[in-house]
N, C-alpha and C positions, 0 to 999 in steps of 0.2 A: 504494500500500500504506500502510495506516495505521500510525502509530508506536505508538499506544495503542489496543487493541481493547477491546470490551465484555467479551469472554471473554479472560482472560489467556492469552497464547501459552505453549505448553509444558504447559498443564494437560491433564488427561485429557479434559475436556469439549471443549476446543478441538481436540484431535486427533480426537475422534469426529466433530465437526462437519466437519472438513476431509475425513475419510474419506467422509462422506455426500456432500459437495459434489463430490469427485473422481469418485465412483461415478456420480453424475448426469451429470457432464460426459462420462464415458466412454460412457454410454448415448446421450447426445445426439450425440456424435461418430459412433458406430456407425450410428445412424439416418440421419444426414445423409450420411455418406460411403460406408459399406459397402452400404447399401440404396439409395443413389442419390437420396435425396430432395432434396438440395441442387442437383444438376445435372439434375433432371427438368424436362420441358417442360410439366408439369401446371400449370394455372391454375385459380383458383377455390377458395374456402374448403372447400367440400364435398369436392372431389376430393383436395385436399391433406390434409385431415383423414382421408379414407379411406385414403390411402397411408401416412400416419403411423400409423394404427391397425394396418394390416397389418404394417408394419415393427415395431411394438411386439409383436405376436403372434410374429413371427419371432425377436425378441430373446429372448422367454421360451422358445420352442421350442428355440432354440440352447442356452440355458442348461440346459434339462432333458436334452437329448441329450448334452451334455458331461458332465453329472452321471451319467447312466446308463452312458455309455462308460467313465468313470473307475471306476465300481463293477463293471464287467464284466457288467452285466445287459442290455445292448443288443447285439443281433447284427443288423445291417442285412439280411443275406441271408435269415435265417430269418424275420424280421419281415415283409419284403416279398416273400417267396417268390422270390428271385432265384437262378437256377441258375448256379453259378460254373464249371461244366464247359463246355469249348468244344467 
C-alpha cells in the first residue's frame, strides 16, 4: 500500500475510484467462484472466453431479476406458467 497516492485519500474522487474498483472485484469474484470458472476443467482461449461470456450474461440477468423482484414486478410462476397446485 502506498503512503502517498496520486489521488489524495479521503477525497470524494478517491472514494469513487475505490467504489468502482471494489465493484469490479466483486464481479470478478462472482464469475470465478459462483459460476465455477476458476475450478472448471475447460482449456483453450476460445472455450474459456465462451464460458466467461456466458457467466457475464448471467451476472447481468441476476442483477435484472433482483431489481424486478425488489420492485415487485416479477412473478416467476406466472412468467413461466408454473402450476403451484399439487
